[in-house]
ZAZA-816495 format. One record per residue (C-alpha): residue in three letters; x, y, z. Coordinates in pm, 1 decimal, decimal comma. Layout:
<recs>
REC   code         xx         yy         zz
REC    ALA          X          Y          Z
...
</recs>
This chain:
<recs>
REC   code         xx         yy         zz
REC    MET     1990,8    -1633,7      294,3
REC    THR     1987,5    -1979,0      453,1
REC    PHE     1682,2    -2176,1      555,3
REC    GLY     1828,9    -2325,8      865,9
REC    GLY     1718,6    -2094,3     1142,0
REC    ARG     1781,7    -1729,0     1208,8
REC    THR     1899,2    -1468,4      962,3
REC    GLY     2071,9    -1138,9      992,8
REC    THR     1888,2     -810,3     1026,6
REC    GLY     1766,4     -655,5      703,3
REC    GLU     1737,8     -291,9      606,7
REC    GLY     1467,6      -56,8      495,1
REC    LEU     1162,0      -99,3      722,1
REC    GLY      911,8      163,5      632,1
REC    GLU     1083,8      270,2      310,5
REC    GLY      826,2      374,0       58,3
REC    VAL      554,3      355,0      322,5
REC    GLY      328,7      652,1      353,8
REC    GLU      489,1      895,1      114,5
REC    GLY      165,9     1018,0      -40,2
REC    VAL     -112,0     1263,2       33,2
REC    CYS     -364,7      982,3       43,8
REC    SER     -153,4      740,0      243,0
REC    GLY      138,0      906,8      418,6
REC    LEU      241,2      776,6      758,9
REC    GLY      469,7     1074,4      803,3
REC    ASP      419,8     1425,8      939,3
REC    GLY       85,4     1578,3      860,7
REC    ASP      232,8     1907,1      740,9
REC    ALA      498,0     1762,2      511,5
REC    ALA      472,0     1876,6      150,5
REC    ALA      473,3     1621,3     -127,6
REC    GLU      801,1     1671,8     -310,0
REC    GLY      824,0     1768,5     -673,8
REC    LEU      468,3     1890,1     -730,9
REC    GLY      491,1     2257,6     -643,5
REC    GLU      437,2     2446,0     -322,9
REC    THR       60,9     2398,9     -328,9
REC    THR       81,3     2019,9     -304,4
REC    ALA       46,8     1937,1       64,2
REC    ALA       56,8     1595,6      226,1
REC    THR     -207,2     1531,3      487,0
REC    GLY      -41,6     1229,2      646,5
REC    PHE     -227,4      897,6      638,3
REC    GLU     -220,0      840,2     1009,9
REC    ALA     -159,3      475,6     1092,6
REC    HIS     -368,3      336,5      808,7
REC    ALA     -628,9      613,9      796,8
REC    LEU     -711,1      636,3     1163,8
REC    PRO    -1043,7      812,4     1211,9
REC    ALA     -968,0     1037,8     1505,6
REC    ARG     -600,9     1031,1     1598,0
REC    THR     -322,3     1244,6     1464,8
REC    THR       26,7     1125,0     1392,0
REC    ALA      156,4     1361,4     1657,0
REC    THR      -70,5     1199,7     1916,6
REC    ILE       51,8      854,3     1825,7
REC    ARG      411,8      967,0     1856,5
REC    ASP      343,2     1119,5     2195,8
REC    ASN      190,1      790,4     2309,6
REC    ARG      477,7      595,3     2162,0
REC    ALA      718,2      789,6     2378,2
REC    GLU      536,0      654,9     2684,7
REC    LEU      585,4      291,0     2588,4
REC    SER      833,6       58,9     2747,0
REC    PRO     1165,7       68,8     2560,8
REC    THR     1160,3     -312,3     2557,7
REC    LEU      846,9     -353,7     2342,8
REC    ASN      928,1     -618,5     2083,5
REC    ALA      692,9     -746,7     1815,1
REC    VAL      652,8    -1091,8     1663,9
REC    ILE      453,4    -1124,7     1342,8
REC    LEU      327,4    -1473,8     1263,3
REC    ALA      357,9    -1529,5      888,4
REC    ALA      459,2    -1893,4      846,1
REC    GLY      119,6    -2030,2      745,9
REC    LEU      100,9    -2206,2      410,1
REC    GLY     -202,9    -2002,2      304,8
REC    THR     -351,0    -2294,5      111,6
REC    ARG     -691,7    -2127,9       86,2
REC    MET     -539,6    -1855,5     -131,3
REC    ARG     -473,7    -2115,3     -404,3
REC    SER     -156,8    -1932,7     -502,1
REC    GLN      213,6    -1985,9     -555,6
REC    VAL      267,4    -1644,1     -397,8
REC    PRO      301,1    -1639,4      -15,9
REC    LYS      -24,5    -1514,4      128,8
REC    VAL      117,7    -1210,0      304,5
REC    LEU      281,9    -1088,6      -17,0
REC    HIS      -50,2    -1047,2     -193,9
REC    PRO      -99,6     -673,3     -249,5
REC    ILE     -361,1     -454,4      -88,2
REC    CYS     -389,0     -110,6     -247,2
REC    GLY      -43,4     -133,5     -397,4
REC    ARG      140,1     -262,5      -92,5
REC    PRO      209,7     -623,4       17,1
REC    MET      -17,7     -732,4      299,6
REC    ILE      275,0     -783,6      536,8
REC    ASP      390,4     -424,4      483,3
REC    TRP       64,8     -289,2      623,9
REC    VAL      123,7     -493,0      940,3
REC    LEU      487,3     -383,2      961,7
REC    ALA      386,1      -19,6      922,1
REC    ALA      129,4      -42,1     1203,2
REC    VAL      374,3     -216,7     1436,6
REC    ASN      647,7       32,9     1357,9
REC    GLU      415,6      327,6     1413,7
REC    ALA      304,9      179,5     1746,0
REC    GLY      664,1      194,2     1866,7
REC    ALA      804,4     -159,3     1856,6
REC    GLU     1181,5     -135,2     1872,9
REC    HIS     1248,9     -472,9     1717,3
REC    VAL     1034,1     -687,2     1489,7
REC    THR     1066,0    -1060,2     1433,4
REC    VAL      871,0    -1224,5     1152,1
REC    ILE      813,4    -1599,6     1164,8
REC    VAL      840,9    -1733,2      808,2
REC    ASN      799,8    -2069,5      637,1
REC    PRO     1136,8    -2174,4      484,4
REC    HIS      961,4    -2260,5      158,1
REC    HIS      861,3    -1896,5      112,0
REC    ALA     1186,0    -1763,0      -29,9
REC    ASP     1010,2    -1463,9     -189,9
REC    LEU      880,5    -1350,8      148,3
REC    ALA     1221,0    -1391,7      310,0
REC    ALA     1379,6    -1188,3       30,8
REC    HIS     1118,3     -915,8       70,4
REC    LEU     1174,3     -893,9      444,5
REC    SER     1551,4     -889,1      403,5
REC    GLU     1512,4     -538,7      259,0
REC    LYS     1346,0     -410,1      574,8
REC    LYS     1524,0     -226,4      851,4
REC    ASP     1518,3     -372,6     1203,5
REC    VAL     1330,3     -685,5     1091,7
REC    GLU     1464,3    -1028,4     1182,4
REC    VAL     1342,6    -1342,2     1005,8
REC    VAL     1300,9    -1667,1     1199,2
REC    TYR     1202,9    -1987,5     1019,4
REC    GLN      937,1    -2233,3     1131,8
REC    ARG     1027,6    -2554,1      950,1
REC    ASP      705,1    -2736,9     1033,9
REC    PRO      382,9    -2532,5     1046,7
REC    LYS      250,3    -2687,9     1366,7
REC    GLY       60,2    -2386,1     1491,2
REC    THR      105,7    -2040,3     1635,5
REC    ALA      253,3    -2152,1     1968,6
REC    HIS      502,0    -2371,7     1785,1
REC    ALA      598,7    -2064,0     1581,3
REC    LEU      689,4    -1872,3     1897,7
REC    LEU      891,5    -2168,7     2021,7
REC    GLN     1132,6    -2100,7     1734,8
REC    ILE     1251,0    -1794,0     1926,0
REC    PRO     1499,9    -1875,3     2205,2
REC    PRO     1335,5    -1821,1     2547,1
REC    GLY     1614,5    -1585,4     2646,9
REC    GLU     1502,4    -1344,3     2376,9
REC    LEU     1150,4    -1335,9     2522,3
REC    ARG     1230,2    -1291,6     2889,4
REC    GLY     1236,1     -942,9     3036,4
REC    ARG     1053,2     -793,3     2743,9
REC    GLN      706,5     -671,8     2665,4
REC    LEU      605,5     -885,8     2369,1
REC    LEU      354,0     -783,2     2103,7
REC    VAL      230,3    -1079,2     1895,4
REC    LEU        4,1    -1046,8     1592,2
REC    ASN      -79,1    -1220,6     1267,8
REC    GLY       77,9    -1126,9      936,3
REC    ASP     -256,0    -1159,7      755,9
REC    ASN     -426,7     -880,8      956,8
REC    PRO     -352,6     -579,5      733,2
REC    LEU     -643,9     -372,6      863,7
REC    LEU     -510,0     -342,3     1218,4
REC    THR     -414,7       14,9     1301,1
REC    ALA     -138,9      153,8     1517,2
REC    ALA     -403,6      316,5     1737,0
REC    SER     -560,3      -19,8     1818,9
REC    ILE     -222,5     -174,3     1891,6
REC    LEU     -142,9      114,2     2126,2
REC    LYS     -479,2       73,2     2296,5
REC    VAL     -396,8     -287,1     2382,8
REC    VAL      -38,3     -206,2     2485,0
REC    HIS     -149,2       75,5     2713,1
REC    ARG     -413,7     -142,5     2879,2
REC    HIS     -149,0     -408,0     2935,2
REC    GLU       81,3     -157,9     3104,6
REC    GLU     -197,0      -14,3     3318,8
REC    SER     -342,4     -346,4     3432,7
REC    GLY      -18,7     -525,1     3508,6
REC    SER     -170,1     -849,9     3379,9
REC    PRO       66,4    -1111,2     3234,9
REC    ALA     -131,4    -1102,2     2909,2
REC    THR     -369,8     -868,4     2727,2
REC    ILE     -564,3     -957,0     2413,5
REC    ALA     -788,6     -776,1     2165,9
REC    SER    -1141,1     -879,7     2070,9
REC    VAL    -1427,3     -764,7     1849,6
REC    VAL    -1798,3     -832,3     1863,2
REC    ASP    -1937,7     -932,7     1525,1
REC    ALA    -2225,8    -1174,3     1473,4
REC    ALA    -2129,0    -1228,2     1108,5
REC    ARG    -1780,8    -1360,8     1187,1
REC    ASP    -1669,2    -1722,7     1231,8
REC    ASP    -1323,6    -1727,7     1390,2
REC    GLY    -1175,2    -1813,2     1727,9
REC    ARG    -1435,1    -1731,1     1994,8
REC    ILE    -1369,7    -1567,5     2328,9
REC    VAL    -1557,9    -1740,5     2609,1
REC    ARG    -1584,2    -1541,0     2929,4
REC    THR    -1661,1    -1644,0     3285,2
REC    LYS    -2005,7    -1566,8     3423,3
REC    LYS    -2055,1    -1362,4     3739,2
REC    GLY    -2407,8    -1285,2     3847,2
REC    GLY    -2535,9    -1342,1     3496,5
REC    LYS    -2284,9    -1098,9     3350,3
REC    SER    -1980,4    -1167,8     3137,2
REC    GLY    -1656,2    -1147,5     3327,7
REC    GLU    -1293,5    -1234,2     3263,9
REC    LEU    -1155,4    -1452,7     2989,9
REC    ASP    -1230,2    -1819,5     3044,2
REC    ARG    -1087,9    -1964,9     2723,6
REC    ILE    -1055,2    -1913,6     2349,1
REC    VAL    -1217,1    -2177,5     2129,4
REC    GLU    -1078,6    -2203,1     1775,0
REC    ARG    -1316,9    -2218,5     1481,7
REC    LYS    -1254,5    -2587,5     1412,2
REC    ASP    -1327,1    -2676,7     1775,3
REC    ALA    -1640,3    -2467,0     1827,8
REC    THR    -1966,8    -2654,3     1883,3
REC    PRO    -2289,1    -2548,8     1705,2
REC    GLU    -2421,4    -2417,7     2036,3
REC    LEU    -2112,2    -2203,9     2092,5
REC    LYS    -2130,2    -2068,7     1738,2
REC    ALA    -2491,8    -1968,2     1793,0
REC    THR    -2443,9    -1795,5     2130,0
REC    VAL    -2092,9    -1643,8     2138,4
REC    HIS    -2011,6    -1359,6     1900,5
REC    GLU    -1700,1    -1212,9     2060,4
REC    PHE    -1395,9    -1307,1     1857,4
REC    ASN    -1023,3    -1314,3     1903,8
REC    VAL     -843,9    -1056,3     1686,7
REC    GLY     -505,2    -1226,2     1696,6
REC    LEU     -343,1     -929,1     1871,1
REC    TYR     -171,3    -1007,5     2203,0
REC    VAL       64,0     -837,0     2447,0
REC    PHE      252,0    -1064,6     2685,6
REC    ASP      492,2    -1042,1     2972,1
REC    GLY      770,2    -1214,1     2780,8
REC    SER      909,1    -1394,3     3083,2
REC    ARG      572,6    -1542,6     3168,7
REC    LEU      508,8    -1643,8     2808,5
REC    ALA      845,5    -1816,6     2780,4
REC    ALA      769,8    -2017,6     3092,4
REC    GLU      427,5    -2135,5     2972,5
REC    LEU      481,7    -2208,1     2602,5
REC    GLU      627,1    -2552,9     2669,4
REC    LYS      307,0    -2658,5     2848,8
REC    ILE       89,9    -2626,3     2537,2
REC    THR      -24,7    -2949,3     2370,1
REC    ASP     -178,0    -3027,6     2030,3
REC    ASP     -487,0    -3193,2     2179,0
REC    ASN     -740,7    -3038,4     1941,1
REC    ASN     -915,2    -3112,5     1611,6
REC    ALA     -639,2    -2953,3     1405,9
REC    ASN     -354,6    -3125,0     1596,0
REC    GLU     -177,9    -2791,3     1623,4
REC    PHE       -8,0    -2606,9     1906,5
REC    TYR     -236,5    -2305,6     1946,4
REC    LEU      -98,0    -1992,1     2104,9
REC    THR     -444,9    -1934,8     2248,4
REC    SER     -397,3    -2247,6     2460,3
REC    VAL     -143,0    -2055,5     2667,1
REC    PHE     -433,1    -1878,5     2836,5
REC    GLU     -512,5    -2202,8     3015,8
REC    HIS     -195,3    -2137,1     3214,0
REC    VAL     -158,2    -1754,9     3205,5
REC    ARG     -401,7    -1575,1     3436,2
REC    PRO     -551,1    -1319,5     3459,8
REC    VAL     -594,9    -1207,2     3098,8
REC    ASP     -720,5     -860,4     3016,5
REC    VAL     -950,1     -832,6     2711,3
REC    VAL     -968,9     -508,0     2511,5
REC    THR    -1265,4     -479,7     2274,7
REC    LEU    -1187,9     -284,9     1957,5
REC    ASP    -1447,6      -49,5     1813,1
REC    ASP    -1407,5     -148,7     1447,8
REC    PRO    -1472,9     -518,6     1372,7
REC    ASP    -1305,9     -480,1     1033,5
REC    GLU     -967,5     -458,3     1203,7
REC    ALA    -1000,7     -823,1     1302,3
REC    MET    -1040,7     -944,0      944,7
REC    GLY     -775,4    -1204,7      878,3
REC    VAL     -719,0    -1254,1      507,1
REC    LYS     -754,5    -1630,1      463,1
REC    ASP     -864,4    -1646,2       99,1
REC    ARG     -918,6    -1425,0     -203,3
REC    VAL    -1272,7    -1340,6      -99,2
REC    ARG    -1140,5    -1179,6      218,7
REC    LEU     -854,1    -1028,1       20,8
REC    ALA    -1108,6     -841,6     -190,8
REC    LYS    -1302,8     -732,4      118,6
REC    ALA     -988,9     -609,7      293,9
REC    THR     -882,0     -424,1      -19,0
REC    ALA    -1219,0     -250,8      -41,4
REC    ILE    -1196,4     -139,5      322,6
REC    MET     -840,7      -14,6      284,0
REC    ARG     -929,8      161,4      -40,5
REC    ARG    -1210,3      344,9      134,5
REC    ARG     -972,2      452,6      413,1
REC    LEU     -728,9      591,0      158,0
REC    LEU     -998,9      774,9      -34,8
REC    GLU    -1137,2      928,3      283,6
REC    GLN     -789,5     1045,1      374,9
REC    CYS     -757,7     1204,1       30,3
REC    MET    -1088,8     1383,1       71,8
REC    LEU     -997,2     1503,9      421,4
REC    GLY     -673,4     1636,3      268,2
REC    GLY     -855,8     1856,1       20,2
REC    VAL     -902,2     1626,0     -279,8
REC    THR    -1243,5     1588,8     -443,4
REC    ILE    -1331,1     1226,4     -516,2
REC    VAL    -1646,8     1248,4     -727,7
REC    ASP    -1741,8      881,5     -684,3
REC    PRO    -1543,3      682,7     -425,7
REC    GLU    -1713,2      359,8     -533,6
REC    THR    -1545,4      371,3     -876,1
REC    THR    -1210,2      527,0     -782,6
REC    PHE     -899,1      319,4     -711,8
REC    ILE     -590,8      479,5     -557,2
REC    ASP     -283,0      295,9     -429,0
REC    ALA     -131,8      371,9      -90,5
REC    THR      181,9      510,3     -255,4
REC    VAL        0,1      777,5     -459,0
REC    SER       13,3     1147,1     -364,4
REC    ILE     -242,3     1405,4     -472,5
REC    GLY     -239,6     1782,4     -422,3
REC    GLN     -515,4     1996,0     -278,4
REC    ASP     -813,8     2105,0     -488,1
REC    THR     -756,3     1830,1     -741,9
REC    VAL    -1069,4     1657,4     -871,7
REC    ILE    -1067,8     1284,1     -938,6
REC    GLU    -1349,8     1179,5    -1170,7
REC    PRO    -1515,7      834,7    -1168,3
REC    PHE    -1344,7      520,1    -1297,2
REC    THR     -995,2      654,5    -1233,3
REC    VAL     -711,3      419,8    -1137,2
REC    LEU     -393,4      566,8     -983,5
REC    LYS     -119,4      315,3     -911,9
REC    GLY      240,5      288,9     -794,0
REC    GLN      459,5      591,8     -732,0
REC    THR      219,2      832,8     -899,1
REC    HIS      219,4     1199,7     -801,3
REC    ILE      -66,7     1431,1     -897,3
REC    GLY      -26,3     1803,4     -840,4
REC    ALA     -268,9     2060,6     -704,1
REC    GLU     -576,4     2190,6     -887,7
REC    CYS     -568,4     1910,8    -1143,3
REC    ARG     -860,6     1726,8    -1298,7
REC    ILE     -811,9     1356,6    -1362,6
REC    GLY    -1065,0     1133,4    -1539,0
REC    PRO    -1310,3      993,0    -1597,3
REC    HIS    -1180,1      653,8    -1710,8
REC    VAL     -811,1      735,4    -1664,7
REC    TYR     -528,8      494,6    -1576,7
REC    ILE     -203,4      639,5    -1439,1
REC    GLU       86,7      432,1    -1309,2
REC    ASP      427,6      551,2    -1183,5
REC    ALA      382,4      889,7    -1349,4
REC    ARG      379,8     1255,5    -1244,8
REC    VAL      125,1     1522,8    -1328,1
REC    GLY      202,5     1886,0    -1245,8
REC    ASP      -20,8     2151,5    -1095,0
REC    ARG     -330,8     2266,6    -1284,9
REC    SER     -300,7     1997,0    -1549,8
REC    ASP     -583,7     1774,2    -1665,6
REC    CYS     -596,4     1423,5    -1804,2
REC    GLY     -882,2     1235,4    -1968,0
REC    PRO    -1132,9     1104,7    -2026,2
REC    PHE    -1010,5      764,3    -2141,7
REC    ALA     -638,1      841,0    -2112,6
REC    LYS     -346,2      626,8    -2001,9
REC    LEU      -17,7      749,9    -1853,5
REC    ARG      231,1      467,2    -1825,7
REC    PRO      547,1      446,3    -1610,3
REC    GLY      814,6      708,5    -1663,3
REC    THR      578,3      978,2    -1788,9
REC    GLU      621,2     1329,3    -1650,5
REC    ILE      360,3     1596,5    -1715,7
REC    ALA      449,0     1955,4    -1621,3
REC    GLU      216,4     2233,1    -1506,6
REC    ASP      -80,4     2360,3    -1710,6
REC    VAL      -76,7     2066,9    -1952,2
REC    HIS     -381,5     1921,3    -2125,4
REC    ILE     -391,1     1546,9    -2194,9
REC    GLY     -714,9     1470,2    -2375,8
REC    SER     -929,9     1168,5    -2451,2
REC    PHE     -787,6      839,4    -2577,8
REC    ALA     -425,9      956,0    -2538,0
REC    GLU     -152,5      718,5    -2423,3
REC    LEU      191,4      827,7    -2305,1
REC    VAL      485,7      617,4    -2187,8
REC    ARG      832,3      735,6    -2078,8
REC    THR      732,8     1075,9    -2213,3
REC    LYS      804,2     1424,1    -2079,7
REC    VAL      561,7     1705,3    -2156,0
REC    ALA      669,7     2059,9    -2073,4
REC    ARG      453,4     2339,9    -1936,6
REC    GLY      151,5     2455,9    -2131,5
REC    SER      152,2     2188,1    -2401,8
REC    LYS     -152,2     2003,1    -2531,5
REC    VAL     -204,3     1642,6    -2638,3
REC    PRO     -577,1     1669,4    -2702,9
REC    HIS     -693,4     1328,7    -2825,4
REC    VAL     -634,6      990,6    -2990,5
REC    SER     -254,2     1009,1    -2981,6
REC    TYR       31,5      784,9    -2871,4
REC    LEU      355,4      940,0    -2747,8
REC    GLY      620,3      684,6    -2658,1
REC    ASP      971,0      786,5    -2547,8
REC    THR      902,0     1146,9    -2637,7
REC    ASP     1034,3     1481,9    -2515,5
REC    LEU      764,9     1738,5    -2585,8
REC    GLY      859,2     2103,0    -2536,9
REC    ALA      659,3     2386,5    -2383,0
REC    ASP      348,0     2537,6    -2543,5
REC    ALA      339,6     2275,6    -2816,4
REC    ASN       25,5     2131,4    -2974,1
REC    ILE      -16,5     1769,2    -3081,3
REC    GLY     -284,3     1705,3    -3341,9
REC    ALA     -530,1     1418,0    -3319,3
REC    GLY     -400,9     1080,7    -3430,8
REC    THR      -32,0     1162,5    -3376,2
REC    ILE      199,4      867,3    -3317,0
REC    THR      565,3      857,5    -3220,2
REC    ALA      683,8      522,4    -3354,1
REC    ASN      947,3      453,1    -3092,1
REC    PHE     1027,0       83,2    -3149,7
REC    ASP     1237,0      -32,8    -3445,6
REC    GLY     1209,5     -400,0    -3358,7
REC    THR     1520,1     -398,6    -3141,5
REC    HIS     1549,3      -67,7    -2955,9
REC    LYS     1321,1      201,4    -2813,4
REC    ASN     1412,7      536,7    -2968,6
REC    ARG     1322,3      889,3    -2862,9
REC    THR     1138,4     1163,7    -3044,4
REC    GLU     1202,8     1530,7    -2967,7
REC    ILE      939,0     1793,7    -3036,3
REC    GLY     1048,8     2150,5    -2965,9
REC    ASP      887,9     2439,6    -2782,0
REC    GLY      595,4     2594,2    -2962,1
REC    ALA      577,5     2320,4    -3226,5
REC    PHE      248,7     2251,7    -3404,0
REC    VAL      189,9     1892,4    -3513,2
REC    GLY      -82,1     1833,9    -3772,5
REC    VAL     -340,6     1557,8    -3737,5
REC    ASP     -237,1     1201,0    -3820,1
REC    THR      135,2     1280,9    -3811,3
REC    MET      371,3      989,2    -3755,2
REC    PHE      723,6     1039,6    -3620,8
REC    VAL      962,3      751,8    -3696,1
REC    ALA     1213,2      771,0    -3412,4
REC    PRO     1483,8      870,6    -3358,7
REC    VAL     1378,1     1204,5    -3501,2
REC    LYS     1350,6     1569,6    -3400,0
REC    LEU     1096,1     1839,5    -3479,0
REC    GLY     1252,0     2179,4    -3408,4
REC    ARG     1123,8     2477,9    -3211,2
REC    GLU      810,3     2636,8    -3359,6
REC    ALA      823,1     2386,0    -3646,2
REC    ARG      507,4     2244,1    -3804,5
REC    THR      391,0     1930,4    -3980,9
REC    GLY      109,7     1893,2    -4228,8
REC    ALA     -179,6     1654,4    -4181,6
REC    GLY      -89,1     1291,8    -4250,8
REC    SER      288,2     1351,8    -4259,8
REC    VAL      537,3     1074,4    -4186,6
REC    VAL      845,9     1238,5    -4038,7
REC    THR     1160,0     1027,2    -4084,0
REC    LYS     1423,6     1304,0    -4078,7
REC    ASP     1487,7     1595,9    -3846,5
REC    VAL     1289,7     1913,2    -3916,6
REC    PRO     1475,2     2240,6    -3841,0
REC    ASP     1348,1     2511,5    -3610,0
REC    GLY     1061,6     2710,0    -3761,6
REC    ALA     1027,9     2489,2    -4068,8
REC    THR      718,0     2318,8    -4208,0
REC    ALA      728,7     1958,3    -4326,9
REC    VAL      457,6     1773,9    -4520,2
REC    GLY      411,5     1449,6    -4710,9
REC    VAL      504,8     1081,6    -4696,1
REC    PRO      789,6     1081,8    -4623,8
REC    ALA      774,6     1438,7    -4496,7
REC    ARG      977,9     1701,4    -4678,3
REC    VAL     1055,4     2053,9    -4564,1
REC    VAL      850,9     2291,5    -4780,8
REC    ARG      903,5     2609,0    -4585,1
REC    ARG     1189,1     2723,9    -4369,8
REC    LYS     1204,1     2995,7    -4112,4
REC    ALA     1319,6     3321,1    -4267,4
REC    LYS     1672,3     3417,0    -4168,5
REC    GLU     1683,5     3712,0    -3935,8
</recs>
């Protein structure tokens, strides 16, 4: 990918977005795959919308102009983040910040999305190149939001309805975007913007005209750096950074903007000195206007998004015992009637079945847990682990790249790495599968119905046969046949299954 201007169109917008019970952006009645028929997805509707269904949003989307294009402004250096990582790639609930914005824009019905990127942010460009119907445009010099839009040829703005928003606004929902778009279509104004009223905020202020002592139309937007103490004390309506323009009118006025301000930047908000009238839509939830400028706001935005996800889980039939101490990524799916105990962390592409009990103090990442299984307390399931139905994973157990078949038990204080555990098997306390020989990871196989004594160590690669047993404290270095019993250090077969 070159850093000299425009790039080709990438692939994959929306892939991996909203696949889970707690966070799905898909159909509300879609079942979560691979977790049994009782695992139902509820559909996380446009970032956990409080009162709209996905079907409603899609109906509204059908009413939109077919020429709605979106531009996401993401070329800022993000210096307040104090990070080598581009600001909009910082994760929020398991998903890069920019992906939340892309998901909202896509759900609102934009047919084409352009993201303005700083050419020094190669990681961001690479991430966006994987998205479908996303075009990257580079802003070589970060001279402000209006300057960013000037990087798009005017001919690509004219004749279109243009949605413009910031890449660091991950809390914006598709419903709010649609609210602004619909107002724009109904009013016929050349521009429509979103605002919130919040006395605790300190961002760009919306100053309205006065008519008979009442607030009227938009007069101007005053950026934070340019606001006087008096204005800060009296005006508490703030610009969200969500705009809908008549693209032809915007293209004609962009060139008139100057950098005559304290920041010496070309503000997009200055265009409203030339574009009149401007319709202002006040959003109900001030949190949606939270731009993530630093890590303090990143933490606040993450907390808000986490609460949305947890509420969606609960509305979908999942019991969250203590939402304040539960952390679930957007990509996690959970089946109905599952109980999540306090201090549980579910990350990545984790799938939890129905009627499970997880926690307390459990960490699961990129793993699967089947219906009616339980895990914890103080357990850790690492990536590649697959737990079948009716399995018990007890306290202080750790599993990685391990498959546990139906009905088996790993009660407590055990480590199973690279293990295939059969059905209806029992693992005694203190069991370890020593999977690493210093060079390679090796697998251990434990057959159906096997009974492993406490403090058994398996030195992989090794196999314990069906219905075989080990004595307490055994170190198994050689395969144990089906039905046999092995004891000792190293373990020796002392009893074999009688021949039938």
